[in-house]
Structure formats: structure tokens, C-alpha cells
C-alpha atoms as a printed R data frame, in Angstrom:
    type eleno elety resid chain resno       x       y       z
1   ATOM     1    CA   MET     A     1   1.164 155.782 161.538
2   ATOM     2    CA   SER     A     2  -0.826 156.186 158.242
3   ATOM     3    CA   ASN     A     3  -4.063 157.291 157.912
4   ATOM     4    CA   SER     A     4  -6.719 154.239 157.392
5   ATOM     5    CA   SER     A     5  -8.636 154.727 153.516
6   ATOM     6    CA   SER     A     6 -11.547 156.523 154.664
7   ATOM     7    CA   GLY     A     7  -9.074 159.757 155.374
8   ATOM     8    CA   ARG     A     8  -9.778 158.992 159.239
9   ATOM     9    CA   ARG     A     9  -7.013 159.444 161.558
10  ATOM    10    CA   PRO     A    10  -6.893 156.429 164.158
11  ATOM    11    CA   ARG     A    11  -8.192 156.941 167.286
12  ATOM    12    CA   ALA     A    12  -7.505 154.897 170.586
13  ATOM    13    CA   THR     A    13  -9.427 155.664 173.839
14  ATOM    14    CA   ASP     A    14  -7.673 156.507 176.869
15  ATOM    15    CA   GLU     A    15  -9.355 152.573 178.514
16  ATOM    16    CA   ASP     A    16  -7.313 151.524 175.658
17  ATOM    17    CA   ILE     A    17  -4.130 153.450 176.571
18  ATOM    18    CA   LEU     A    18  -4.575 152.318 180.661
19  ATOM    19    CA   THR     A    19  -5.153 148.732 179.115
20  ATOM    20    CA   VAL     A    20  -1.872 148.182 178.009
21  ATOM    21    CA   LEU     A    21  -0.439 149.256 181.118
22  ATOM    22    CA   ARG     A    22  -2.657 146.739 182.641
23  ATOM    23    CA   SER     A    23  -1.931 144.010 180.331
24  ATOM    24    CA   THR     A    24   1.499 144.309 181.284
25  ATOM    25    CA   GLU     A    25   4.162 142.210 182.914
26  ATOM    26    CA   ASP     A    26   6.424 144.582 183.191
27  ATOM    27    CA   PRO     A    27   6.553 147.547 186.120
28  ATOM    28    CA   VAL     A    28   7.012 150.823 183.695
29  ATOM    29    CA   LEU     A    29   6.413 151.263 179.725
30  ATOM    30    CA   SER     A    30   7.842 153.764 177.351
31  ATOM    31    CA   THR     A    31   6.353 155.856 175.556
32  ATOM    32    CA   ALA     A    32   7.693 153.725 172.721
33  ATOM    33    CA   GLU     A    33   6.422 150.315 174.176
34  ATOM    34    CA   ILE     A    34   2.777 151.922 174.625
35  ATOM    35    CA   ALA     A    35   2.311 153.592 171.012
36  ATOM    36    CA   ASP     A    36   3.907 150.082 169.459
37  ATOM    37    CA   HIS     A    37   0.473 148.738 170.771
38  ATOM    38    CA   LEU     A    38  -1.830 151.696 169.795
39  ATOM    39    CA   PRO     A    39  -3.445 152.890 166.547
40  ATOM    40    CA   ILE     A    40  -2.017 156.243 167.046
41  ATOM    41    CA   GLU     A    41   1.576 158.480 166.733
42  ATOM    42    CA   ARG     A    42   4.050 158.161 169.591
43  ATOM    43    CA   ARG     A    43   3.853 162.380 169.911
44  ATOM    44    CA   THR     A    44  -0.058 161.609 170.600
45  ATOM    45    CA   THR     A    45   0.881 158.847 172.624
46  ATOM    46    CA   LEU     A    46   2.804 161.332 174.665
47  ATOM    47    CA   ASP     A    47   0.166 163.628 174.459
48  ATOM    48    CA   ARG     A    48  -2.271 161.475 175.379
49  ATOM    49    CA   LEU     A    49  -0.321 159.804 178.723
50  ATOM    50    CA   ARG     A    50   0.374 163.157 179.832
51  ATOM    51    CA   ALA     A    51  -3.491 163.869 180.040
52  ATOM    52    CA   LEU     A    52  -4.192 160.936 181.788
53  ATOM    53    CA   GLU     A    53  -0.879 161.453 184.328
54  ATOM    54    CA   ASP     A    54  -3.250 165.327 184.763
55  ATOM    55    CA   ARG     A    55  -6.138 163.194 185.876
56  ATOM    56    CA   ASN     A    56  -3.968 161.208 188.288
57  ATOM    57    CA   LEU     A    57  -3.990 158.028 186.832
58  ATOM    58    CA   VAL     A    58  -1.187 156.901 185.658
59  ATOM    59    CA   GLN     A    59   2.981 158.341 187.048
60  ATOM    60    CA   SER     A    60   5.729 158.945 184.487
61  ATOM    61    CA   LYS     A    61   9.302 159.535 185.111
62  ATOM    62    CA   GLN     A    62  11.974 160.976 182.639
63  ATOM    63    CA   ILE     A    63  14.539 159.103 182.187
64  ATOM    64    CA   GLY     A    64  17.463 160.391 180.277
65  ATOM    65    CA   GLY     A    65  17.212 162.926 177.105
66  ATOM    66    CA   ARG     A    66  14.068 162.387 176.009
67  ATOM    67    CA   ASN     A    67  12.592 159.150 177.495
68  ATOM    68    CA   THR     A    68   9.579 158.644 179.931
69  ATOM    69    CA   VAL     A    69   8.485 155.454 181.818
70  ATOM    70    CA   TRP     A    70   5.200 155.206 182.752
71  ATOM    71    CA   TRP     A    71   2.877 153.336 185.255
72  ATOM    72    CA   LEU     A    72  -0.848 153.271 186.434
73  ATOM    73    CA   THR     A    73  -1.160 155.608 189.106
74  ATOM    74    CA   THR     A    74  -1.723 152.939 192.587
75  ATOM    75    CA   THR     A    75  -5.290 153.980 193.764
76  ATOM    76    CA   ASP     A    76  -6.684 153.712 197.993
77  ATOM    77    CA   SER     A    77  -9.214 151.039 196.283
78  ATOM    78    CA   ASP     A    78  -6.086 148.867 194.139
79  ATOM    79    CA   ARG     A    79  -4.266 148.525 197.102
80  ATOM    80    CA   CYS     A    80  -7.415 147.572 199.898
81  ATOM    81    CA   ALA     A    81  -8.866 144.745 197.540
82  ATOM    82    CA   ILE     A    82  -9.594 142.175 199.494
83  ATOM    83    CA   ALA     A    83  -8.899 138.587 196.748
84  ATOM    84    CA   ASP     A    84 -12.447 136.720 197.014
85  ATOM    85    CA   ASP     A    85 -10.244 133.785 197.853
86  ATOM    86    CA   ASP     A    86  -9.003 135.564 201.048
87  ATOM    87    CA   PRO     A    87  -9.532 132.918 203.896
88  ATOM    88    CA   PHE     A    88 -10.602 135.822 206.612
89  ATOM    89    CA   PHE     A    89 -12.974 136.804 203.875
90  ATOM    90    CA   SER     A    90 -14.529 133.663 202.571
91  ATOM    91    CA   LYS     A    91 -17.083 131.932 204.990
92  ATOM    92    CA   GLY     A    92 -19.886 133.876 206.192
93  ATOM    93    CA   ALA     A    93 -20.109 135.809 209.666
94  ATOM    94    CA   LEU     A    94 -19.170 134.037 212.185
95  ATOM    95    CA   PHE     A    95 -21.119 136.006 214.702
96  ATOM    96    CA   ALA     A    96 -23.732 138.673 214.932
97  ATOM    97    CA   SER     A    97 -24.926 140.925 217.417
98  ATOM    98    CA   ASP     A    98 -27.987 143.299 217.826
99  ATOM    99    CA   GLU     A    99 -26.446 145.253 220.586
100 ATOM   100    CA   PRO     A   100 -23.979 147.872 220.319
101 ATOM   101    CA   VAL     A   101 -20.359 147.266 221.571
102 ATOM   102    CA   ASP     A   102 -17.823 149.763 223.124
103 ATOM   103    CA   GLU     A   103 -14.974 150.710 221.507
104 ATOM   104    CA   ASP     A   104 -13.258 149.409 223.838
105 ATOM   105    CA   GLU     A   105 -14.087 145.773 224.124
106 ATOM   106    CA   ILE     A   106 -14.525 144.731 220.392
107 ATOM   107    CA   ASP     A   107 -11.308 143.063 220.401
108 ATOM   108    CA   ASP     A   108 -12.850 141.206 223.418
109 ATOM   109    CA   VAL     A   109 -15.999 140.587 220.783
110 ATOM   110    CA   VAL     A   110 -13.495 140.003 217.468
111 ATOM   111    CA   TYR     A   111 -10.856 138.132 219.324
112 ATOM   112    CA   GLY     A   112 -12.445 137.033 222.019
113 ATOM   113    CA   GLU     A   113 -11.110 136.229 225.420
114 ATOM   114    CA   LEU     A   114  -6.750 135.952 225.188
115 ATOM   115    CA   GLU     A   115  -5.763 133.881 227.995
116 ATOM   116    CA   GLY     A   116  -3.207 134.647 229.613
């Protein structure tokens, strides 16, 4: 990519790079595909992706000679995210107790007595 008229090189933030990965429906993107969305050279994109990988924000796999694909790292918070419309959590508390509950009795409190 060419320099801007002021002589300064275009820049892309880490967040710009991560946004490219977040905004695709593809499970992975190549370095070239990511670079196509950014105002920086492909080599700079590769260096920045490697730095993001060192910080565990993205993962990569080399596929063939010099081709690498990239994807976002799944964090525990992503894996455990609860949808706002999840029916189990969308209603208020069904009951509350100020008394502590013994570990052995928690299922009875949460689920009620099961009829056998």
C-alpha cells in the first residue's frame, strides 16, 4: 500500500485487525484476506498477527508452502457467554433464601423434590 500524501504510513490498530476476524462469516482468513481489509502491507499484517498470536488473541495454522490462516482465540468468557434471551436466565429469581443451604441439599432446593 502506498504512503499517504503527508508522507506518513497508514496505520491499523490491533482492534482493527481483530474486527476483520470478528466480522467475517468464514471460520478462518488468510493473511492476504485480512490485509485486503486494512491500510497496511501484507508483511506488516503478518507481523501484527504474529504479535496478536503471542498474546493469545488469535491462532494460526500454516496450510501449504507460505500460506497461513488465522482465527480468533476462543476465551473462557466467549465459551460461557449467556444469551440475553436465554429462557433459563431471562426471568427474575423464582425464589430466594437467606438461610445457607447444605451442599447435599442444593439439588432439592434448585430442582425441588423429584417424584419417583
